[in-house]
C-alpha positions in Angstrom: -18.5 13.6 26.5 -17.0 17.1 26.8 -17.8 17.3 30.5 -16.2 13.9 31.0 -13.1 15.3 29.4 -12.6 12.4 27.0 -9.4 12.3 25.0 -11.0 11.8 21.6 -14.5 11.8 20.2 -15.1 9.4 17.3 -18.1 10.1 15.2 -19.5 7.6 12.7 -22.2 8.5 10.2 -23.5 11.7 8.6 -22.7 15.3 8.8 -25.1 16.3 11.6 -23.5 14.4 14.5 -20.0 15.7 13.5 -21.3 19.3 13.4 -22.9 18.7 16.8 -19.6 17.4 18.2 -17.7 20.4 16.7 -20.2 22.8 18.2 -19.7 21.2 21.7 -15.9 21.5 21.7 -13.1 23.3 19.9 -10.3 21.5 21.8 -11.0 17.8 22.1 -9.9 16.0 18.9 -12.9 14.8 16.8 -12.4 11.9 14.4 -15.0 11.3 11.6 -15.7 8.4 9.4 -18.5 7.6 7.0 -19.1 11.2 6.1 -20.5 11.6 2.6 -20.7 15.4 2.5 -17.6 17.4 1.5 -16.0 18.4 4.8 -14.4 21.5 3.3 -17.7 22.8 1.7 -19.6 22.1 5.0 -17.0 23.9 7.1 -15.7 21.0 9.1 -12.1 21.5 8.0 -10.2 24.2 6.2 -8.8 21.8 3.6 -8.3 18.0 3.3 -4.5 18.4 3.5 -4.5 20.8 6.4 -7.7 20.5 8.5 -6.7 23.4 10.7 -9.0 22.7 13.6 -9.9 19.8 15.9 -11.6 17.7 13.3 -10.0 15.1 11.0 -10.5 11.5 9.9 -11.9 9.8 6.8 -14.5 11.2 4.3 -16.4 9.2 1.7 -16.6 12.2 -0.5 -19.9 11.3 -2.1 -19.3 13.9 -4.9 -17.0 11.3 -6.7 -19.1 8.3 -5.8 -22.4 9.8 -6.9 -21.4 10.2 -10.5 -19.6 6.8 -10.5 -22.8 5.0 -9.4 -24.6 6.6 -12.3 -21.8 5.5 -14.7 -22.0 1.9 -13.5 -25.8 1.8 -13.9 -25.4 3.1 -17.5 -22.7 0.5 -18.2 -25.0 -2.2 -16.8 -27.9 -0.9 -18.9 -26.4 0.6 -22.1 -29.8 1.6 -23.5 -30.6 3.6 -20.4 -31.6 7.2 -21.0 -34.0 8.4 -18.2 -33.2 7.9 -14.5 -35.4 8.9 -11.5 -33.3 10.1 -8.5 -34.8 9.7 -5.0 -33.3 12.0 -2.4 -33.9 13.8 0.9 -33.4 17.5 0.5 -33.1 18.0 4.3 -29.8 16.1 4.6 -26.5 17.2 3.1 -25.9 13.9 1.2 -29.3 14.4 -0.5 -28.5 18.0 -1.5 -25.1 16.9 -2.7 -26.7 14.4 -5.1 -28.9 17.1 -6.6 -25.8 19.2 -7.2 -23.6 16.4 -8.5 -25.7 14.2 -10.7 -26.7 16.6 -13.5 -23.0 17.0 -14.4 -22.4 13.3 -14.5 -25.7 12.7 -16.3 -24.9 15.1 -19.1 -21.5 13.3 -19.7 -23.3 10.0 -20.0 -26.1 11.3 -22.2 -28.7 10.7 -19.4 -31.8 12.6 -18.4 -32.5 12.6 -14.7 -35.4 13.7 -12.7 -35.2 14.4 -8.9 -37.9 13.3 -6.5 -37.9 14.6 -3.0 -38.6 12.2 -0.1 -38.5 13.5 3.4 -40.7 11.0 5.3 -42.2 7.6 5.0 -45.6 9.1 3.9 -43.9 10.6 0.8 -43.0 7.2 -0.8 -46.4 6.1 -2.0 -47.0 9.6 -3.6 -43.6 9.4 -5.4 -44.1 5.8 -6.4 -47.5 6.6 -7.9 -46.0 9.5 -9.9 -43.1 7.3 -11.1 -45.6 4.7 -12.3 -47.0 7.4 -14.6 -43.6 8.8 -15.6 -42.1 5.4 -16.2 -38.3 6.1 -16.0 -35.9 3.5 -17.1 -33.7 3.4 -14.0 -33.7 4.4 -10.3 -31.1 6.0 -8.2 -31.5 6.1 -4.4 -29.3 8.7 -2.7 -27.9 8.5 0.8 -30.1 9.5 3.8 -31.9 8.2 6.8 -35.2 8.0 4.9 -33.6 6.0 2.2 -31.9 3.6 4.6 -35.0 3.1 6.6 -37.1 2.3 3.5 -34.4 0.4 1.5 -36.6 -2.7 1.1 -39.6 -0.6 0.2 -37.6 1.1 -2.6 -36.1 -2.2 -3.8 -39.5 -3.8 -3.9 -40.9 -1.0 -5.9 -37.9 -1.1 -8.4 -38.4 -4.9 -8.7 -42.1 -4.7 -9.3 -41.6 -1.9 -11.8 -38.7 -3.7 -13.6 -36.4 -0.9 -12.9 -32.6 -1.3 -12.7 -31.6 0.4 -9.5 -28.5 1.7 -7.8 -28.0 2.7 -4.1 -25.8 4.6 -1.7 -26.5 2.0 1.0 -25.1 -1.5 0.4 -27.7 -3.1 2.6 -30.2 -2.1 -0.1 -28.7 -4.8 -2.4 -29.4 -7.5 0.2 -32.9 -6.1 0.3 -33.3 -6.8 -3.4 -31.8 -3.7 -5.0 -29.7 -4.3 -8.2 -26.3 -2.6 -7.3 -24.3 -0.6 -4.8 -21.0 1.2 -5.2 -19.2 2.9 -2.3 -16.6 2.9 0.3 -15.6 -0.2 2.2 -17.0 0.7 5.7 -14.9 -1.9 7.5 -11.7 -0.6 6.0 -12.6 2.9 7.0 -13.0 1.9 10.6 -9.7 0.1 10.6 -8.0 3.2 9.1 -9.5 5.6 11.5 -7.9 3.6 14.3 -4.5 4.8 13.1 -5.7 8.4 13.8 -6.6 7.4 17.3 -3.2 6.0 17.8 -1.4 9.0 16.4 -3.4 11.5 18.4 -2.9 9.6 21.7 0.8 9.8 20.9 0.7 13.6 20.6 -0.3 14.4 17.0 -2.7 17.3 16.5 -5.9 16.9 14.3 -5.0 20.1 12.6 -1.9 18.5 11.1 -3.4 15.1 10.1 -4.8 15.2 6.5 -8.3 14.0 6.0 -8.2 10.8 4.0 -10.5 9.6 1.2 -11.5 5.9 0.9 -8.8 3.7 -0.6 -11.1 0.6 -0.9 -14.3 0.9 -2.9 -16.7 -2.0 -3.4 -19.2 -2.9 -6.0 -22.1 -5.2 -5.1 -24.4 -6.7 -7.7 -27.6 -8.7 -7.1 -27.8 -11.2 -10.0 -31.0 -12.6 -8.6 -32.6 -9.2 -9.0 -31.1 -8.8 -12.5 -32.7 -12.0 -13.6 -36.1 -11.0 -12.2 -36.1 -7.8 -14.2 -34.8 -9.5 -17.3 -31.4 -7.8 -17.3 -28.1 -9.3 -18.3 -25.2 -7.6 -16.5 -22.3 -7.1 -19.0 -19.3 -9.3 -18.3 -17.0 -6.2 -17.9 -19.1 -4.9 -15.1 -19.7 -8.2 -13.4 -15.9 -8.8 -13.4 -15.4 -5.7 -11.3 -17.9 -6.8 -8.6 -16.5 -7.4 -5.1 -19.7 -9.3 -4.1 -22.3 -11.0 -6.3 -25.6 -12.1 -4.8 -27.1 -15.1 -6.6 
């Protein structure tokens, strides 16, 4: 893309492709969307208000969403006390979960235990351990391994009668209980305004990085029924999509 001298590079997804784009060019504007890791902490931008380089766009800021997902799970299962957290330590979003959740868990009176999952072969080992530990809830963090094995995780949670929450909304369609996160379609629409402004002469360094304005809650009532859970009306009323 750099050799082709494109006007803008638009990167969707995790931190790694954006870092690769930034490494390839310091001059071509790079627009990001769907990034969960903090762009300031990871060195993509100097600050959200003043990016200062050639990278800007929209960040999902998983730091806020991680704790909120745990809060919604607790609201849905008031007696919840122990939650197993599945995460990939090799991806920024996974490491972010390990940093963020203990703080949110303490505020909610929850005990959490982290379980590392790097590859498909790790799942059976972790699932066997969880069958012995018997947590009361399951939290699946963002990451390629989680997305690729979403149905596998959802099937385990269903079989184990575990209320589960996810960073990937497709997991709810696969049988997971709930998802909370940014509205992806809205993020794509909003990043188009960055393209327009840059093509008209604006500099990425001067365009603030935005956080999501539309967040969505998905609940799978069919799954709730199968695990014997009644979702409280105050939680159900906030759902943007209910799967029956």
